N, C-alpha and C positions, 0 to 999 in steps of 0.2 A: 504493500500500499504505499508506505513512505517512498519507497524506491521510485514509484511513478512520478513523484514531484521533481525528480531530477537531483542534481547535487544540492546538498544543504549548504547555506551560506554561513561562513564563519564571520561573526560580528566583533569577536575578541578571541585572543588565544585560548579562552576557556569555553567557547561555544562548542556544543556537542554537534558534530557533523556526520557522525558515523551512524547510519540508520538502525543497525542492531544495538548500539549503545543507547540510542535515543528511545528505542522501544523498551529497553530494560529500565530506563529511567521512568517512563510512563507507568510501567508495571510496579515500580517501587512507590511512585506517587499515589497510585490507586490503593496499594497495600498500607502505606502510612497514613493516607487521608489529608496530606498537605504536600505543598512543593517549596523548595528552597532554590532559589536561582542565585548561584554564586559568581556574579560577573559575567554571565553568559551574553548579555546584550550590551552592557557597558561595564568597561573596566572599573573596579573599586565600588560597584554598586551591588547590594544584596537585596533580594526581594522574597517575601514569603506570601503564600497564597493558600486559601482554603476553599473547598466547594460550598455553595449554598445548595441545599437539597430541596427537591420538590416533594409533594405528598407520597409519591411512589418511590422515593429514594433516588430518583434521577437527578443529576446535577443540572440546575437551571440558571445558575449564576456563579460567580466567583468573587471572592473578597481578596484583595492584595494590598500589601504595604511594600514600600521600596525606600531605601535609604542609603547613604554612603555606608559602605561595610564597616568603617571604624565606629559608626554610630549604632550599628546593628550587630553587635558582636555575639559570638557563640553563647555567652553567658545569659542572653536574652531570648534566644530562639524559642526554647520550651514554654516560657511564660507567655511570649506573644502569640505562639500557635495556639495555645489553650484560650487565650482571650479572644483570638480571632474566631476560633471554632465556636465558642460561646456566642459572639456576635452573629456569626452566620446562622446558628440555630434560632436566635431571636428574629433575624430578618426573614428566615424561611416561615416562621409562625405568623409573622405580619403579612408577608407577601401571599401566603396561601390561606390566610384566615383559618388557621389550624389551631386556635387556642390564644389565650393572651400572651403577649411578649414578655 
């Protein structure tokens, strides 16, 4: 599937351009329930993302934060992911009218 898109563009030295490695990353993201981008689009920038799920469990939106990597250190990732997941759950409740937020 990804191979059909042709060569993957490298935006930084850390951009994943190998289709197999990218598919492996997608599998890990699904298993973990969140994504961490380590300078793959912009050097020195880190991004965290979590899904917002619909009533059937499908991903209907995403919640992302991005900051200079020096301000988004390893010591903050677990706490921020937890807060983002809680926010995503609240958004899902409001967006799907599935109970109070």
